[in-house]
VMD Tcl script that builds the backbone (N, CA, C; Angstrom):
set m [mol new atoms 342]
animate dup $m
set s [atomselect $m all]
$s set {name element resname resid chain x y z} {
  {N N MET 1 A -13.306 -19.416 13.089}
  {CA C MET 1 A -13.447 -17.986 13.039}
  {C C MET 1 A -13.338 -17.578 11.580}
  {N N ASP 2 A -14.262 -16.716 11.112}
  {CA C ASP 2 A -14.162 -16.248 9.738}
  {C C ASP 2 A -13.704 -14.797 9.707}
  {N N TYR 3 A -13.020 -14.456 8.630}
  {CA C TYR 3 A -12.539 -13.100 8.399}
  {C C TYR 3 A -13.178 -12.577 7.132}
  {N N PRO 4 A -14.330 -11.895 7.234}
  {CA C PRO 4 A -15.028 -11.436 6.038}
  {C C PRO 4 A -14.165 -10.568 5.123}
  {N N GLY 5 A -13.256 -9.780 5.676}
  {CA C GLY 5 A -12.471 -8.858 4.866}
  {C C GLY 5 A -11.555 -9.533 3.871}
  {N N ASP 6 A -11.024 -10.714 4.227}
  {CA C ASP 6 A -10.094 -11.351 3.296}
  {C C ASP 6 A -10.593 -12.696 2.761}
  {N N GLY 7 A -11.826 -13.077 3.068}
  {CA C GLY 7 A -12.403 -14.296 2.511}
  {C C GLY 7 A -11.806 -15.580 3.037}
  {N N THR 8 A -11.395 -15.589 4.296}
  {CA C THR 8 A -10.804 -16.801 4.857}
  {C C THR 8 A -11.528 -17.225 6.137}
  {N N VAL 9 A -11.282 -18.457 6.508}
  {CA C VAL 9 A -11.710 -18.990 7.791}
  {C C VAL 9 A -10.441 -19.509 8.469}
  {N N VAL 10 A -10.352 -19.309 9.779}
  {CA C VAL 10 A -9.160 -19.685 10.527}
  {C C VAL 10 A -9.510 -20.798 11.499}
  {N N LYS 11 A -8.707 -21.853 11.500}
  {CA C LYS 11 A -8.862 -22.960 12.443}
  {C C LYS 11 A -7.976 -22.668 13.650}
  {N N ILE 12 A -8.583 -22.685 14.846}
  {CA C ILE 12 A -7.867 -22.343 16.072}
  {C C ILE 12 A -7.892 -23.535 17.022}
  {N N HIS 13 A -6.739 -23.873 17.601}
  {CA C HIS 13 A -6.683 -24.922 18.613}
  {C C HIS 13 A -7.405 -24.432 19.863}
  {N N PRO 14 A -8.395 -25.197 20.347}
  {CA C PRO 14 A -9.154 -24.743 21.514}
  {C C PRO 14 A -8.336 -24.699 22.800}
  {N N GLY 15 A -7.316 -25.539 22.926}
  {CA C GLY 15 A -6.529 -25.596 24.159}
  {C C GLY 15 A -5.662 -24.379 24.400}
  {N N ASP 16 A -4.999 -23.914 23.342}
  {CA C ASP 16 A -4.059 -22.807 23.555}
  {C C ASP 16 A -4.319 -21.591 22.667}
  {N N GLY 17 A -5.310 -21.673 21.775}
  {CA C GLY 17 A -5.668 -20.525 20.944}
  {C C GLY 17 A -4.742 -20.268 19.772}
  {N N THR 18 A -3.804 -21.178 19.507}
  {CA C THR 18 A -2.910 -20.971 18.376}
  {C C THR 18 A -3.633 -21.276 17.062}
  {N N ILE 19 A -3.186 -20.639 16.008}
  {CA C ILE 19 A -3.791 -20.827 14.691}
  {C C ILE 19 A -3.243 -22.114 14.074}
  {N N ALA 20 A -4.165 -23.016 13.701}
  {CA C ALA 20 A -3.793 -24.301 13.120}
  {C C ALA 20 A -3.844 -24.270 11.597}
  {N N GLY 21 A -4.524 -23.270 11.034}
  {CA C GLY 21 A -4.613 -23.174 9.578}
  {C C GLY 21 A -5.513 -22.034 9.167}
  {N N THR 22 A -5.300 -21.547 7.964}
  {CA C THR 22 A -6.135 -20.503 7.363}
  {C C THR 22 A -6.560 -21.002 5.991}
  {N N TYR 23 A -7.874 -20.957 5.710}
  {CA C TYR 23 A -8.410 -21.549 4.493}
  {C C TYR 23 A -9.308 -20.558 3.769}
  {N N ASN 24 A -9.288 -20.614 2.429}
  {CA C ASN 24 A -10.153 -19.754 1.619}
  {C C ASN 24 A -11.601 -20.159 1.799}
  {N N ALA 25 A -12.478 -19.151 1.885}
  {CA C ALA 25 A -13.893 -19.434 2.145}
  {C C ALA 25 A -14.826 -18.510 1.378}
  {N N GLY 26 A -14.444 -18.066 0.207}
  {CA C GLY 26 A -15.334 -17.251 -0.613}
  {C C GLY 26 A -15.250 -15.772 -0.294}
  {N N PHE 27 A -16.079 -15.000 -0.966}
  {CA C PHE 27 A -16.087 -13.558 -0.815}
  {C C PHE 27 A -16.922 -13.157 0.395}
  {N N ALA 28 A -16.317 -12.514 1.353}
  {CA C ALA 28 A -17.006 -12.003 2.551}
  {C C ALA 28 A -17.825 -13.094 3.247}
  {N N PRO 29 A -17.168 -14.146 3.744}
  {CA C PRO 29 A -17.910 -15.191 4.458}
  {C C PRO 29 A -18.566 -14.628 5.717}
  {N N ASN 30 A -19.769 -15.144 6.018}
  {CA C ASN 30 A -20.433 -14.624 7.209}
  {C C ASN 30 A -21.176 -15.668 8.018}
  {N N GLY 31 A -21.740 -16.682 7.425}
  {CA C GLY 31 A -22.425 -17.713 8.187}
  {C C GLY 31 A -21.559 -18.953 8.253}
  {N N ILE 32 A -21.548 -19.645 9.392}
  {CA C ILE 32 A -20.683 -20.815 9.525}
  {C C ILE 32 A -21.365 -21.871 10.398}
  {N N ALA 33 A -21.219 -23.137 10.003}
  {CA C ALA 33 A -21.746 -24.253 10.787}
  {C C ALA 33 A -20.820 -25.446 10.597}
  {N N PHE 34 A -20.837 -26.344 11.565}
  {CA C PHE 34 A -19.978 -27.531 11.553}
  {C C PHE 34 A -20.842 -28.755 11.798}
  {N N ASP 35 A -20.734 -29.772 10.920}
  {CA C ASP 35 A -21.567 -30.968 11.064}
  {C C ASP 35 A -20.829 -32.172 11.639}
  {N N GLY 36 A -19.599 -31.964 12.132}
  {CA C GLY 36 A -18.806 -33.051 12.664}
  {C C GLY 36 A -17.735 -33.516 11.683}
  {N N THR 37 A -17.939 -33.245 10.398}
  {CA C THR 37 A -16.965 -33.587 9.362}
  {C C THR 37 A -16.611 -32.376 8.511}
  {N N TYR 38 A -17.636 -31.593 8.156}
  {CA C TYR 38 A -17.448 -30.474 7.246}
  {C C TYR 38 A -17.810 -29.146 7.903}
  {N N ILE 39 A -17.160 -28.102 7.416}
  {CA C ILE 39 A -17.517 -26.728 7.767}
  {C C ILE 39 A -18.307 -26.187 6.587}
  {N N TRP 40 A -19.443 -25.572 6.872}
  {CA C TRP 40 A -20.301 -24.975 5.851}
  {C C TRP 40 A -20.293 -23.473 6.076}
  {N N MET 41 A -19.985 -22.710 5.016}
  {CA C MET 41 A -19.903 -21.254 5.148}
  {C C MET 41 A -20.647 -20.581 4.012}
  {N N THR 42 A -21.416 -19.550 4.337}
  {CA C THR 42 A -22.060 -18.741 3.311}
  {C C THR 42 A -21.178 -17.549 2.977}
  {N N ASP 43 A -21.385 -17.004 1.780}
  {CA C ASP 43 A -20.683 -15.774 1.412}
  {C C ASP 43 A -21.664 -14.791 0.783}
  {N N GLN 44 A -21.215 -13.591 0.530}
  {CA C GLN 44 A -22.087 -12.531 0.034}
  {C C GLN 44 A -22.356 -12.608 -1.469}
  {N N LEU 45 A -21.809 -13.619 -2.154}
  {CA C LEU 45 A -22.058 -13.794 -3.586}
  {C C LEU 45 A -23.149 -14.827 -3.861}
  {N N GLY 46 A -23.829 -15.288 -2.807}
  {CA C GLY 46 A -24.905 -16.253 -2.989}
  {C C GLY 46 A -24.435 -17.697 -3.046}
  {N N MET 47 A -23.348 -17.979 -2.354}
  {CA C MET 47 A -22.791 -19.328 -2.373}
  {C C MET 47 A -22.660 -19.890 -0.958}
  {N N VAL 48 A -22.660 -21.215 -0.875}
  {CA C VAL 48 A -22.287 -21.892 0.356}
  {C C VAL 48 A -21.082 -22.760 0.010}
  {N N HIS 49 A -20.076 -22.722 0.871}
  {CA C HIS 49 A -18.828 -23.446 0.660}
  {C C HIS 49 A -18.735 -24.593 1.653}
  {N N GLN 50 A -18.283 -25.734 1.185}
  {CA C GLN 50 A -18.101 -26.920 2.018}
  {C C GLN 50 A -16.604 -27.185 2.130}
  {N N LEU 51 A -16.085 -27.121 3.362}
  {CA C LEU 51 A -14.673 -27.381 3.632}
  {C C LEU 51 A -14.553 -28.586 4.555}
  {N N ARG 52 A -13.582 -29.422 4.312}
  {CA C ARG 52 A -13.334 -30.539 5.228}
  {C C ARG 52 A -12.647 -29.973 6.464}
  {N N ALA 53 A -13.212 -30.227 7.631}
  {CA C ALA 53 A -12.712 -29.618 8.867}
  {C C ALA 53 A -11.310 -30.092 9.240}
  {N N SER 54 A -10.976 -31.318 8.936}
  {CA C SER 54 A -9.686 -31.860 9.373}
  {C C SER 54 A -8.494 -31.153 8.738}
  {N N ASP 55 A -8.641 -30.723 7.480}
  {CA C ASP 55 A -7.498 -30.105 6.795}
  {C C ASP 55 A -7.855 -28.846 6.000}
  {N N GLY 56 A -9.132 -28.429 6.031}
  {CA C GLY 56 A -9.540 -27.221 5.314}
  {C C GLY 56 A -9.695 -27.390 3.821}
  {N N ALA 57 A -9.611 -28.627 3.330}
  {CA C ALA 57 A -9.738 -28.866 1.885}
  {C C ALA 57 A -11.104 -28.407 1.393}
  {N N HIS 58 A -11.110 -27.740 0.253}
  {CA C HIS 58 A -12.344 -27.247 -0.345}
  {C C HIS 58 A -13.035 -28.410 -1.049}
  {N N ILE 59 A -14.228 -28.774 -0.592}
  {CA C ILE 59 A -14.979 -29.893 -1.156}
  {C C ILE 59 A -15.896 -29.424 -2.271}
  {N N GLY 60 A -16.537 -28.272 -2.073}
  {CA C GLY 60 A -17.437 -27.766 -3.104}
  {C C GLY 60 A -17.976 -26.394 -2.777}
  {N N THR 61 A -18.498 -25.738 -3.814}
  {CA C THR 61 A -19.173 -24.455 -3.691}
  {C C THR 61 A -20.513 -24.588 -4.405}
  {N N TYR 62 A -21.592 -24.142 -3.750}
  {CA C TYR 62 A -22.933 -24.367 -4.265}
  {C C TYR 62 A -23.741 -23.077 -4.232}
  {N N GLN 63 A -24.533 -22.850 -5.267}
  {CA C GLN 63 A -25.381 -21.667 -5.377}
  {C C GLN 63 A -26.541 -21.764 -4.392}
  {N N THR 64 A -26.864 -20.653 -3.740}
  {CA C THR 64 A -28.043 -20.583 -2.871}
  {C C THR 64 A -28.913 -19.445 -3.377}
  {N N GLY 65 A -29.672 -18.830 -2.486}
  {CA C GLY 65 A -30.466 -17.663 -2.846}
  {C C GLY 65 A -29.608 -16.409 -2.809}
  {N N LYS 66 A -30.274 -15.271 -2.828}
  {CA C LYS 66 A -29.560 -13.993 -2.847}
  {C C LYS 66 A -29.129 -13.567 -1.453}
  {N N ARG 67 A -27.856 -13.265 -1.311}
  {CA C ARG 67 A -27.214 -12.825 -0.068}
  {C C ARG 67 A -27.511 -13.763 1.104}
  {N N PRO 68 A -26.975 -14.986 1.039}
  {CA C PRO 68 A -27.175 -15.903 2.167}
  {C C PRO 68 A -26.538 -15.331 3.425}
  {N N GLN 69 A -27.223 -15.540 4.549}
  {CA C GLN 69 A -26.750 -14.949 5.791}
  {C C GLN 69 A -26.389 -15.982 6.833}
  {N N TRP 70 A -27.304 -16.811 7.206}
  {CA C TRP 70 A -27.080 -17.756 8.293}
  {C C TRP 70 A -27.145 -19.170 7.752}
  {N N VAL 71 A -26.371 -20.021 8.356}
  {CA C VAL 71 A -26.374 -21.436 7.983}
  {C C VAL 71 A -26.462 -22.251 9.264}
  {N N THR 72 A -27.269 -23.295 9.222}
  {CA C THR 72 A -27.397 -24.196 10.361}
  {C C THR 72 A -27.614 -25.602 9.825}
  {N N LEU 73 A -27.571 -26.574 10.703}
  {CA C LEU 73 A -27.717 -27.972 10.316}
  {C C LEU 73 A -28.814 -28.610 11.143}
  {N N GLY 74 A -29.557 -29.500 10.524}
  {CA C GLY 74 A -30.588 -30.237 11.236}
  {C C GLY 74 A -31.336 -31.158 10.301}
  {N N GLU 75 A -31.798 -32.269 10.817}
  {CA C GLU 75 A -32.565 -33.239 10.035}
  {C C GLU 75 A -31.787 -33.715 8.807}
  {N N GLY 76 A -30.445 -33.755 8.902}
  {CA C GLY 76 A -29.625 -34.216 7.786}
  {C C GLY 76 A -29.481 -33.223 6.651}
  {N N HIS 77 A -29.840 -31.973 6.904}
  {CA C HIS 77 A -29.793 -30.937 5.877}
  {C C HIS 77 A -28.940 -29.757 6.316}
  {N N VAL 78 A -28.460 -29.023 5.325}
  {CA C VAL 78 A -27.877 -27.701 5.527}
  {C C VAL 78 A -29.011 -26.723 5.225}
  {N N TRP 79 A -29.264 -25.780 6.136}
  {CA C TRP 79 A -30.324 -24.785 5.972}
  {C C TRP 79 A -29.688 -23.402 5.900}
  {N N ILE 80 A -30.081 -22.617 4.920}
  {CA C ILE 80 A -29.471 -21.307 4.698}
  {C C ILE 80 A -30.568 -20.275 4.503}
  {N N THR 81 A -30.521 -19.191 5.279}
  {CA C THR 81 A -31.455 -18.090 5.064}
  {C C THR 81 A -30.845 -17.130 4.051}
  {N N ASN 82 A -31.681 -16.639 3.150}
  {CA C ASN 82 A -31.248 -15.745 2.080}
  {C C ASN 82 A -31.928 -14.398 2.259}
  {N N GLY 83 A -31.140 -13.383 2.645}
  {CA C GLY 83 A -31.679 -12.101 3.058}
  {C C GLY 83 A -32.300 -11.247 1.982}
  {N N ASP 84 A -31.796 -11.287 0.760}
  {CA C ASP 84 A -32.296 -10.371 -0.258}
  {C C ASP 84 A -33.506 -10.874 -1.023}
  {N N ASP 85 A -33.840 -12.155 -0.894}
  {CA C ASP 85 A -35.033 -12.634 -1.594}
  {C C ASP 85 A -36.006 -13.358 -0.662}
  {N N ASP 86 A -35.785 -13.222 0.656}
  {CA C ASP 86 A -36.693 -13.806 1.649}
  {C C ASP 86 A -36.982 -15.282 1.384}
  {N N THR 87 A -35.912 -16.056 1.153}
  {CA C THR 87 A -36.069 -17.484 0.925}
  {C C THR 87 A -35.186 -18.268 1.885}
  {N N VAL 88 A -35.397 -19.568 1.894}
  {CA C VAL 88 A -34.563 -20.501 2.648}
  {C C VAL 88 A -34.069 -21.544 1.660}
  {N N SER 89 A -32.765 -21.811 1.668}
  {CA C SER 89 A -32.204 -22.883 0.848}
  {C C SER 89 A -31.984 -24.081 1.757}
  {N N ALA 90 A -32.225 -25.269 1.209}
  {CA C ALA 90 A -32.017 -26.496 1.966}
  {C C ALA 90 A -31.363 -27.525 1.066}
  {N N ALA 91 A -30.440 -28.292 1.622}
  {CA C ALA 91 A -29.772 -29.348 0.862}
  {C C ALA 91 A -29.412 -30.472 1.815}
  {N N LEU 92 A -29.466 -31.692 1.318}
  {CA C LEU 92 A -28.992 -32.826 2.109}
  {C C LEU 92 A -27.492 -32.695 2.281}
  {N N THR 93 A -26.989 -32.983 3.466}
  {CA C THR 93 A -25.553 -32.849 3.703}
  {C C THR 93 A -24.740 -33.891 2.947}
  {N N ASN 94 A -25.354 -35.011 2.550}
  {CA C ASN 94 A -24.598 -36.048 1.841}
  {C C ASN 94 A -24.721 -35.941 0.325}
  {N N ARG 95 A -25.552 -35.068 -0.185}
  {CA C ARG 95 A -25.598 -34.795 -1.623}
  {C C ARG 95 A -26.140 -33.380 -1.798}
  {N N ILE 96 A -25.326 -32.520 -2.314}
  {CA C ILE 96 A -25.688 -31.118 -2.407}
  {C C ILE 96 A -26.456 -30.854 -3.695}
  {N N LEU 97 A -27.736 -30.720 -3.562}
  {CA C LEU 97 A -28.612 -30.287 -4.636}
  {C C LEU 97 A -29.555 -29.262 -4.020}
  {N N PRO 98 A -29.074 -28.042 -3.803}
  {CA C PRO 98 A -29.882 -27.068 -3.064}
  {C C PRO 98 A -31.214 -26.765 -3.722}
  {N N GLU 99 A -32.210 -26.622 -2.906}
  {CA C GLU 99 A -33.512 -26.159 -3.339}
  {C C GLU 99 A -33.810 -24.902 -2.554}
  {N N VAL 100 A -34.404 -23.928 -3.215}
  {CA C VAL 100 A -34.706 -22.658 -2.572}
  {C C VAL 100 A -36.218 -22.560 -2.405}
  {N N TYR 101 A -36.648 -22.180 -1.203}
  {CA C TYR 101 A -38.061 -22.091 -0.881}
  {C C TYR 101 A -38.424 -20.663 -0.522}
  {N N SER 102 A -39.513 -20.187 -1.083}
  {CA C SER 102 A -40.022 -18.871 -0.717}
  {C C SER 102 A -40.860 -19.024 0.545}
  {N N ARG 103 A -41.288 -17.899 1.086}
  {CA C ARG 103 A -42.154 -17.982 2.278}
  {C C ARG 103 A -43.382 -18.819 1.987}
  {N N ALA 104 A -43.966 -18.645 0.812}
  {CA C ALA 104 A -45.167 -19.395 0.457}
  {C C ALA 104 A -44.871 -20.879 0.302}
  {N N GLY 105 A -43.637 -21.228 -0.085}
  {CA C GLY 105 A -43.286 -22.621 -0.323}
  {C C GLY 105 A -42.709 -23.346 0.869}
  {N N LEU 106 A -42.649 -22.701 2.025}
  {CA C LEU 106 A -42.035 -23.348 3.185}
  {C C LEU 106 A -42.775 -24.594 3.632}
  {N N THR 107 A -44.041 -24.705 3.315}
  {CA C THR 107 A -44.762 -25.933 3.686}
  {C C THR 107 A -44.193 -27.128 2.936}
  {N N ASP 108 A -43.558 -26.903 1.785}
  {CA C ASP 108 A -42.948 -27.993 1.039}
  {C C ASP 108 A -41.747 -28.600 1.755}
  {N N LEU 109 A -41.196 -27.904 2.737}
  {CA C LEU 109 A -40.032 -28.413 3.457}
  {C C LEU 109 A -40.343 -29.709 4.191}
  {N N VAL 110 A -41.595 -29.938 4.507}
  {CA C VAL 110 A -41.966 -31.179 5.194}
  {C C VAL 110 A -41.555 -32.371 4.354}
  {N N SER 111 A -41.645 -32.272 3.039}
  {CA C SER 111 A -41.295 -33.401 2.169}
  {C C SER 111 A -39.810 -33.742 2.247}
  {N N LEU 112 A -38.960 -32.805 2.662}
  {CA C LEU 112 A -37.530 -33.087 2.769}
  {C C LEU 112 A -37.220 -34.083 3.877}
  {N N ARG 113 A -38.102 -34.194 4.858}
  {CA C ARG 113 A -37.845 -35.074 5.992}
  {C C ARG 113 A -38.039 -36.527 5.618}
  {N N GLN 114 A -38.654 -36.809 4.478}
  {CA C GLN 114 A -38.966 -38.177 4.090}
  {C C GLN 114 A -37.863 -38.798 3.281}
}
mol reanalyze $m
mol bondsrecalc $m
mol representation Tube
mol addrep $m
């Protein structure tokens, strides 16, 4: 669960709903995804944050496009939609080197699968 007002994400035990931890997640976090090891969160400053799910340790913060909104995972990549510049950012989950694609450049995403 993220709390945009205070820039944190809260880990909750699914069995009883108790809070297991509260971790910093950037300014106004809003998009969140889990890949089995890491939590990926976008914030309103154009960043995506990588947290280790087991203990909330901050692994890294990476620049994306303008005002990232949603984050999802697939094909070994983190995918982020950027609302203010109509782009999509994509990065391999095992090495973060984000690339930003415009609507016209979305056909280039096919090369990421190779």
